[in-house]
C-alpha positions, 0 to 999 in steps of 0.5 A: 387164830383170831386171838393171835391176830388180835394179839398182834395187831396190839404188839404192833401198833405198841411198836407203832413210834410215837410222833408230836407233831410240832405248832412254835415253839411246842415242848417236848419234856423228856427223863430229865430235859424238855426240847423246843420245837419248831414250826414243822418240827416231828418228833419220834421216839428212836430209841427207850430205856431205864437211862434215859430217851432218844427222840429223831427230829426232822423239820423242814430245816433238816434232822437231828437227834437229841439224847438224853442220857445220864452219864455222858462221858468228860470232853476228851482230848480236842472236843471244844467248848462252845458255850456256856450260861449259868446253867449247863456247858456245850462242848462240840467233839472232835469226832466227829464234830456232828455230836454236842454234848450239853453238862450240867453245872449244877450239883444233883446227881441224878441216878449217881451220874451228872446230868448230861443230853446230847444232840447230833447230826448222826445215828448214835452208831454214828451213821450219818442221818440222812438230810442233817440240820448238825453239822458240827459249824456255828449254824448248830447254836439254833438247835442247841438253843433250843435244850432246856438240859434238867428243865420237865415243868411245863409240856406238850407232850411228855416222853412215858417210859412204855406209852411214847409221848403223850399229852 
């Protein structure tokens, strides 16, 4: 009986969300990218698989999703390029506009696919977040500018498959 209770406690502990409290400028590395949190923001692993991770970021200004997955589809009809740097291009999806995809300009492929990530004011199934930070407007720039696509060198916390966010 006690063996089953102990096993249940271990399994429940392993399934508990992994959180990271943010200090000003704290960096969280995912599989292929880094995000810089604002003061007061917290990151929770909201989903993970063999190809990447989804983080739910919550803070005083609202919630947003960051997902580090390779091979997202190319921009489609109605999608709008909102910025371009020497390393990546940011595109706002037309439907719905609360989703931004970041495309790497680097020629290197990861697992045979172009490095991509996205930020969103919606869950992956397109349900709205309770208090979305991403609204499909120019103000969203303050979020996507904090994504360092393809950089994972220096981190305060790192996502490790099966372990969540670790120091």
